[in-house]
Every structure is written in structure tokens, then in C-alpha cells.
C-alpha positions in Angstrom: 30.0 199.5 -95.5 33.6 200.1 -95.0 36.2 197.6 -93.8 36.3 199.3 -90.4 32.5 198.8 -89.9 32.9 195.0 -90.5 36.1 194.7 -88.4 34.6 196.1 -85.2 31.7 193.6 -84.9 34.1 190.8 -85.8 36.6 191.9 -83.1 33.8 192.2 -80.6 32.6 188.7 -81.4 36.1 187.2 -81.1 36.5 189.0 -77.7 33.2 187.7 -76.5 34.1 184.1 -77.5 37.5 184.4 -75.7 35.8 185.8 -72.5 33.2 183.0 -72.6 35.8 180.3 -73.0 37.9 181.8 -70.2 34.8 181.9 -67.9 33.7 178.3 -68.8 37.2 176.8 -68.0 37.6 178.5 -64.6 34.0 177.8 -63.6 34.3 174.2 -64.6 37.5 173.7 -62.6 36.2 175.6 -59.5 32.9 173.6 -59.6 34.7 170.3 -59.9 37.0 171.1 -57.0 34.3 172.4 -54.7 32.1 169.4 -55.4 35.0 166.9 -54.8 35.8 168.7 -51.5 32.1 168.7 -50.5 32.0 172.5 -50.1 28.3 172.9 -51.0 28.1 176.6 -50.3 31.0 177.4 -52.6 29.5 175.1 -55.3 26.1 177.0 -55.2 27.7 180.4 -55.2 30.0 179.5 -58.1 27.2 177.9 -60.0 24.8 180.9 -59.7 27.2 183.9 -60.0 29.0 184.8 -63.2 32.1 186.8 -62.4 34.1 186.1 -65.6 36.4 183.7 -63.7 37.4 186.2 -60.9 35.5 184.5 -58.1 36.5 181.1 -59.4 40.2 182.0 -59.3 39.9 183.4 -55.8 38.2 180.2 -54.6 40.9 178.0 -56.3 43.7 180.1 -54.9 42.6 180.7 -51.3 39.5 178.7 -50.2 39.7 175.2 -51.6 40.8 172.4 -49.3 44.3 171.3 -49.8 43.5 167.7 -50.4 40.6 166.2 -52.3 38.8 163.2 -50.8 40.9 160.3 -51.8 39.4 157.6 -54.0 40.0 154.0 -52.8 42.1 152.3 -55.5 43.1 148.7 -55.2 46.6 148.2 -56.3 47.7 144.9 -57.6 51.2 143.7 -58.4 52.2 142.3 -61.8 52.6 138.8 -60.3 49.1 138.9 -58.7 47.6 139.8 -62.1 49.5 136.9 -63.7 48.2 134.5 -61.2 44.6 135.7 -61.7 45.0 135.3 -65.5 46.3 131.7 -65.0 43.3 130.9 -62.8 40.9 132.4 -65.2 42.4 130.5 -68.2 42.2 127.2 -66.3 38.5 127.7 -65.7 37.8 128.0 -69.4 
């Protein structure tokens, strides 16, 4: 076997790994966004079809909703946290 014979399969393997990583990243992002935006049809299509990231990029660029459904986060001020700590330390 010559060096050329070994280099071609190695180059093909490296290219395959790069394509797989590319696809996995775009698919994961598109699935996450479609699930968060409750776009079930898009989620199913993106989950079933493998388009090497092309359909995922099209979805992310043109079809996803602009805003994700907001999570309700309770904000507390630093003084409110201090008061809570004082109350908890008195109970001990």
C-alpha cells in the first residue's frame, strides 16, 4: 500500500466526521428552537429528515418564531435576599 492509498480513506473519514458534527449541531439547535416555540410540525420534520443541516438552517433563518415562550423568573433584590437570610438564621 502506498501513502496515497492510506491518505484517501483517512481524508474521507475526516470529512465524514466533519459533516456529521455539522449536521448534529444544526439539527440540535433547530429541534430545540422548534420545541421551545411549540412548532410540532417543524419538530417532526426536522427530527425525521436528514438534510445535512440545510433544512435546519432554513428553519432557523426564516420560519422560527421571533420570540421563545418566556420562562417566569422571580427576581429578588439583594436586600430581600439579605432579609430572608436573617429570618432563616434566626429560626436555627
